[in-house]
C-alpha positions as CSV (number, residue, x, y, z in Angstrom):
1,M,94.4,104.0,69.3
2,K,95.0,103.7,73.0
3,W,92.2,105.2,75.1
4,H,92.6,105.9,78.7
5,E,89.9,105.7,81.2
6,T,89.4,108.8,83.3
7,L,91.1,107.8,86.5
8,K,88.8,107.4,89.4
9,I,89.0,109.8,92.4
10,W,87.8,108.2,95.6
11,A,86.6,111.1,97.7
12,F,86.5,110.8,101.5
13,V,83.5,113.0,102.1
14,L,82.2,113.4,105.7
15,L,78.6,113.9,104.9
16,G,77.2,111.0,107.0
17,L,74.2,112.3,108.8
18,G,74.3,109.5,111.3
19,V,77.6,110.5,112.8
20,L,77.2,114.2,113.2
21,M,76.8,115.8,116.7
22,M,73.2,115.8,117.8
23,A,71.3,118.0,120.2
24,C,69.9,116.9,123.5
25,T,66.7,114.8,123.1
26,S,64.9,116.0,126.2
27,G,61.2,116.2,125.8
28,E,60.9,118.8,128.6
29,P,59.5,122.3,127.7
30,T,62.1,124.8,126.6
31,E,62.1,127.9,128.8
32,G,64.4,130.9,128.4
33,P,67.6,130.6,126.2
34,V,67.8,127.4,124.2
35,D,70.4,125.0,125.3
36,R,72.4,124.2,122.1
37,T,75.0,122.1,123.8
38,P,75.4,119.0,121.6
39,T,75.9,115.5,122.8
40,R,77.6,112.7,121.0
41,V,75.4,109.8,119.9
42,D,76.7,106.4,119.1
43,P,76.7,106.2,115.2
44,G,75.1,102.8,115.5
45,Q,72.3,104.0,117.7
46,E,69.0,103.9,115.9
47,L,66.9,107.1,116.1
48,T,63.2,106.5,116.4
49,V,60.9,108.8,114.5
50,E,57.9,107.6,116.5
51,D,59.5,108.5,119.9
52,Y,60.2,112.1,118.8
53,T,56.8,112.4,117.2
54,E,55.2,111.5,120.6
55,T,57.4,114.2,122.2
56,I,56.3,116.8,119.6
57,E,52.6,115.9,120.1
58,S,53.0,116.6,123.8
59,N,55.0,119.7,123.3
60,S,54.9,121.3,119.9
61,Q,57.6,123.9,120.9
62,D,60.3,121.3,121.6
63,V,63.0,122.4,119.2
64,H,65.3,119.5,120.1
65,A,62.5,117.0,119.3
66,Y,62.1,118.4,115.8
67,F,65.8,118.4,115.3
68,N,66.3,114.9,116.4
69,R,63.3,113.6,114.4
70,G,65.0,115.3,111.4
71,L,68.1,113.2,112.1
72,A,66.0,110.1,112.5
73,H,64.4,110.8,109.1
74,A,67.8,111.4,107.6
75,Q,69.1,108.1,109.0
76,S,66.2,106.4,107.3
77,G,66.9,108.1,104.0
78,N,63.8,110.3,104.2
79,L,65.7,113.5,103.4
80,E,62.7,115.6,102.5
81,Q,61.0,114.9,105.8
82,A,64.3,115.6,107.5
83,I,64.4,119.0,105.9
84,E,60.9,119.8,107.1
85,D,61.9,119.0,110.7
86,F,65.1,120.9,110.5
87,T,63.2,123.8,109.1
88,K,60.7,123.7,112.0
89,A,63.6,123.6,114.5
90,I,65.0,126.7,112.8
91,E,61.6,128.5,113.0
92,L,61.5,127.8,116.7
93,D,65.2,128.8,117.1
94,P,66.6,130.9,114.2
95,D,70.1,130.7,115.6
96,Y,70.2,126.8,115.8
97,A,73.5,126.3,113.9
98,L,73.3,122.4,114.0
99,A,69.8,122.5,112.4
100,Y,71.1,124.7,109.6
101,G,74.2,122.4,109.1
102,N,72.2,119.2,108.9
103,R,69.6,120.8,106.7
104,A,72.4,121.8,104.4
105,I,73.7,118.3,104.3
106,A,70.2,116.9,103.4
107,H,69.9,119.5,100.7
108,D,73.3,118.6,99.3
109,L,72.4,114.9,99.2
110,L,69.2,115.8,97.3
111,G,71.2,117.8,94.8
112,N,70.0,121.1,96.1
113,Q,73.4,122.7,96.2
114,E,72.3,126.4,96.2
115,E,70.1,125.8,99.3
116,A,72.9,123.8,101.0
117,I,75.3,126.7,100.4
118,R,72.9,129.2,101.9
119,D,72.5,127.0,105.0
120,F,76.3,126.5,105.4
121,D,76.7,130.3,105.1
122,K,74.3,130.7,108.0
123,V,76.2,128.1,110.1
124,I,79.4,130.0,109.4
125,E,77.8,133.3,110.3
126,L,76.6,131.9,113.6
127,E,79.8,129.9,114.3
128,S,82.7,131.3,112.4
129,G,85.2,129.0,114.1
130,D,83.5,125.8,113.0
131,A,86.0,123.9,110.8
132,L,83.4,121.3,110.0
133,A,81.1,123.9,108.5
134,Y,83.8,125.1,106.2
135,F,84.7,121.6,105.3
136,N,81.1,120.6,104.5
137,R,80.5,123.8,102.5
138,G,83.7,122.9,100.6
139,N,82.2,119.5,99.8
140,T,79.1,121.2,98.4
141,H,81.2,123.6,96.3
142,K,83.1,120.6,94.9
143,N,79.9,118.7,94.2
144,S,78.7,121.8,92.4
145,G,81.7,121.8,90.1
146,H,83.4,124.8,91.8
147,P,86.8,123.4,92.9
148,E,88.3,126.8,93.5
149,Q,85.7,127.7,96.1
150,A,86.0,124.3,97.6
151,V,89.8,124.9,98.0
152,R,89.1,128.1,99.8
153,D,86.8,126.4,102.2
154,Y,89.1,123.4,102.9
155,T,91.9,125.8,103.4
156,K,89.9,127.7,106.0
157,A,89.0,124.4,107.7
158,I,92.7,123.6,107.9
159,E,93.5,127.0,109.4
160,L,91.0,126.4,112.1
161,D,92.0,122.8,112.6
162,P,95.5,122.0,111.3
163,D,95.1,118.3,112.1
164,F,91.9,117.9,110.0
165,V,93.1,115.1,107.8
166,P,89.8,114.8,105.7
167,A,90.1,118.5,104.8
168,Y,93.6,117.9,103.4
169,F,92.3,114.9,101.4
170,N,89.3,116.7,100.0
171,R,91.4,119.8,99.2
172,G,93.7,117.5,97.3
173,N,90.7,116.2,95.3
174,A,89.6,119.8,94.6
175,Y,93.1,120.8,93.5
176,F,93.1,117.7,91.2
177,D,89.8,118.8,89.7
178,A,91.2,122.2,89.1
179,G,94.3,120.8,87.4
180,E,96.6,121.9,90.2
181,L,98.3,118.6,90.4
182,Q,101.4,119.5,92.4
183,Q,99.2,121.1,95.1
184,A,97.1,117.9,95.1
185,I,100.2,115.8,95.5
186,Q,101.3,117.9,98.5
187,D,97.9,117.5,100.2
188,Y,97.8,113.7,99.5
189,S,101.3,113.5,100.9
190,K,100.2,115.3,104.1
191,V,97.4,112.8,104.5
192,I,99.8,109.9,104.0
193,E,102.2,111.3,106.6
194,S,99.4,111.3,109.1
195,E,97.7,108.1,108.1
196,P,100.1,105.8,106.1
197,G,97.4,103.2,105.6
198,F,95.0,105.6,104.0
199,V,94.7,103.7,100.7
200,N,92.6,106.2,98.8
201,A,95.1,109.0,99.5
202,R,97.9,106.9,97.9
203,F,95.6,105.9,95.0
204,N,94.7,109.5,94.3
205,R,98.3,110.7,94.7
206,G,99.2,108.0,92.1
207,N,96.6,109.5,89.8
208,A,98.1,113.0,90.3
209,Y,101.5,111.7,89.6
210,Y,100.2,109.9,86.5
211,Y,98.7,113.0,85.0
212,S,101.8,115.0,85.9
213,G,103.8,112.5,83.7
214,E,105.7,111.2,86.8
215,L,105.1,107.6,85.9
216,E,107.6,106.0,88.3
217,Q,106.1,107.7,91.3
218,A,102.6,106.8,90.1
219,I,103.6,103.1,89.8
220,R,105.1,103.2,93.3
221,D,101.9,104.6,94.7
222,Y,99.7,102.1,92.9
223,T,102.0,99.3,94.0
224,R,101.7,100.3,97.6
225,V,97.9,100.5,97.2
226,V,97.7,96.9,96.1
227,E,100.0,95.8,98.9
228,L,97.6,97.4,101.4
229,D,94.4,96.2,99.5
230,P,95.1,93.4,97.1
231,A,91.5,93.5,95.8
232,F,91.7,97.2,94.6
233,A,91.0,96.5,90.9
234,S,91.3,100.2,89.9
235,A,94.8,100.4,91.2
236,Y,95.9,97.4,89.1
237,F,94.2,99.0,86.1
238,N,95.8,102.4,86.6
239,R,99.2,100.8,87.2
240,G,98.7,99.0,83.9
241,L,98.2,102.3,82.2
242,A,101.4,103.7,83.8
243,H,103.4,100.6,82.8
244,Y,101.9,100.9,79.2
245,D,103.0,104.5,78.9
246,S,106.4,103.6,80.2
247,G,106.8,100.9,77.5
248,N,106.6,98.0,80.0
249,L,104.1,96.0,78.0
250,E,104.6,92.7,79.9
251,Q,103.9,94.4,83.3
252,A,101.0,96.3,81.8
253,I,99.5,93.0,80.5
254,E,99.9,91.4,84.0
255,D,98.1,94.4,85.7
256,F,95.2,94.5,83.2
257,T,94.9,90.7,83.7
258,K,94.7,91.1,87.5
259,A,92.2,93.9,87.1
260,I,90.1,91.5,84.9
261,E,90.3,88.8,87.5
262,L,89.0,91.2,90.2
263,A,86.4,92.9,87.9
264,P,85.6,90.5,85.0
265,E,82.9,92.7,83.5
266,D,85.1,95.9,83.2
267,A,85.3,96.4,79.4
268,L,88.1,98.9,79.6
269,S,90.5,96.4,81.1
270,Y,90.0,94.2,78.0
271,F,90.4,97.1,75.7
272,N,93.7,98.3,77.2
273,R,95.0,94.7,77.5
274,G,94.1,94.3,73.9
275,N,96.2,97.3,73.0
276,A,99.1,96.0,75.0
277,Y,98.9,92.6,73.3
278,Y,98.8,94.2,69.9
279,D,101.9,96.4,70.7
280,A,103.6,93.3,72.1
281,G,103.2,91.5,68.7
282,N,100.4,89.1,69.8
283,P,97.4,90.0,67.5
284,E,95.6,86.8,68.3
285,L,95.2,87.7,72.0
286,A,94.5,91.3,71.0
287,V,91.6,90.2,68.8
288,R,90.2,88.1,71.7
289,D,90.3,91.0,74.1
290,F,88.8,93.5,71.6
291,E,85.9,91.1,70.9
292,R,85.3,90.8,74.6
293,Y,85.4,94.6,74.9
294,L,82.7,94.9,72.3
295,E,80.5,92.4,74.2
296,L,80.8,94.4,77.4
297,A,81.1,98.0,76.4
298,P,78.0,100.3,76.6
299,A,76.3,101.1,73.3
300,D,77.5,104.8,73.6
301,A,81.1,104.0,74.2
302,P,83.1,106.6,72.1
303,N,85.6,104.1,70.6
304,L,83.3,101.3,69.5
305,E,83.7,102.1,65.8
306,G,87.5,102.3,66.2
307,V,87.7,98.9,67.7
308,K,85.5,97.4,65.0
309,K,87.8,98.8,62.4
310,M,90.8,97.5,64.2
311,L,89.3,94.0,64.3
312,D,88.5,94.2,60.6
313,Q,92.2,94.9,60.0
314,L,93.5,92.3,62.4
315,K,91.4,89.3,61.7
316,P,92.7,88.8,58.1
317,E,96.2,88.9,59.5
318,I,95.7,86.0,61.9
319,M,93.7,83.8,59.5
320,P,95.6,80.7,58.5
């Protein structure tokens, strides 16, 4: 009757609008060819919509002012207004790759994946050597449920920038989604070689090992995760599943118990610990956990009736 939670994938997706390269903020009139040389802006710097609005009122043709006001709107979470400003910047300069790229990200965050893909296509048409554009288009393909296309884009990003660690990580996630677990493991391992402290890469590699049936390797990765981050409840939970499948019931119970300490409202930890207690010959504690599961589980949980039937069978066994 054991039921496994779908293991969580923690994707490291670089879609933060606040840390992308931004165009110059000059309010001077643009004459001749547009200067698209980007400048780095401190991610903590607050972009002020009002300042750029004043610039636009004094010069309605200032492409950079529209672009940067779009970034300011995006930082504030006003994505539709951001899209309007990026669109105006593109109308003024149809070859403004950064405007297409940021508009694509805003569309993606709003769930408009088709529009996002079209904008990323345009970025790549304008700047075919831009690894970040392929990476972000890969993110959109993955968000759209197309892991194969995502893999192709991440692979291109890696070809352009062999040290692009997030591309390896996200390609690993896409391979995982496509069921290509050994390729996922290879990519997560590449990330770990570059950044040994990258907890999410170890966690996801543990998941890939788990689904590959390589339980010892999965347990090693989950163990390293909780060494690096002792509050990582999902790592304890998943290690508990691996121990359970390995027949190590005592260790499984310890891990599910730790997961409950860290996330006391997680119904699945009670459910799986209840299974472990039952298999270990402790029906009293199994009943306690199954009852707690029923208190916490959502009304549409697929195994509610099964747990109720199990309780009906167990309670008479433990009655004095």
